[in-house]
N, C-alpha and C positions, 0 to 999 in steps of 0.2 A: 546662600542655601544653608540651612541649619544641618546640624549633624543627624538628627532624626529623619529629616526628609532625604538626605543622601541614603541612609540605610534603607528607607522604605523604597526608594528607587532601585537600590541593588537588589533587594528582595523580590521585587515585582519582576526585574528583568531575569533573575534566576529561575522564577516560576514559569516563565514563557518557554515553550519548546520550540526547537528548531527541527524541522523535518526534512529528511532527504526528498527530493522532488525528481521526477522525470517527466519531461515534456510539460513542465508547469502544473503537475499534479502530485499529491503527497504520496510517499510511500511509507507505511506504518507497519512495523513488524510485531506480532504477538504470538509469542510461541513458534510454532511451525507454520503460521500464516502470515503472508504479507498482503496487506490491503493496499490497493492502488487507486487513487481517485480523491476527489475533494469531498469532504463530509456533507456539504451542502448541495451536491449534485444528485440527480436522480437515480444515477447507476454508479457502481464501483465494481472493482474486479478483485477477487481473492485468489491468491496463488498458494495453494496447500502443498508444502513440501513433504513428500511421502517418504522419500529415502535420499541420503547423501552418502558421498564416499570421500576418504582422505586422499589428497593429492599433495605429498610432502607434508608441509604444515598448514595448508589451506583445505577447508572443507567445501566441497562442491555439491550442490544440488543436483541429483540426476534423475529424479523422478517427480514430476510437479503436476497437480491437478489445477486447471484454471476454472474459475466460475465467474460468470457475469451475473451480478446480483442487482435486483432493485434497491434503492436506498430510500425508505420512507420512515424517517425518524426513529432509527434503530431497528425497524422491521424489515427483514430482507427477504426476497423471493428469488429463487434461481430462475435464471433466463436461458443460459447456455453453460454447457460444461465440455471440457476436452482435457486430455492428458498428453503431455510433452515430456521428452526426455532431459531437457536442460532448461535452465532459467531463461537464458537468452532466447530460445524458441517459444517459451511460455510468455515472456514479456512481449514478444512480437505479436502473437495472436491476441493476448489480453489488451494490449493497447489499441489493436485495430478494432476489437469488439466495443471497447469503452467509447472511443472516438465516434464509432458509428451510431451506437445507441444514443449518445448525447446529442448528435446531430440531427437524427431522424425521429426522436421521440419527444 
């Protein structure tokens, strides 16, 4: 392997992003929104963090809006919406909605 080939491989590997996943679906944060689902699927979930509080040195989300959205090549449409008091409860309902939508539609 030549020096330039090694350099090209390193640059390519650095450009590929690794995403956090939950139940084999991507979690992508953009500002105060966390998107859950795979980009190629028909549906995804958006968790909008409305407010958070400090607990020691950790910031905890304490008001979240959950939205089930259609995913049609960047165009989204709201299907369902709810509000929960913490991220754990929001993830619980959002995961259920997404799995149900992907199985039944």
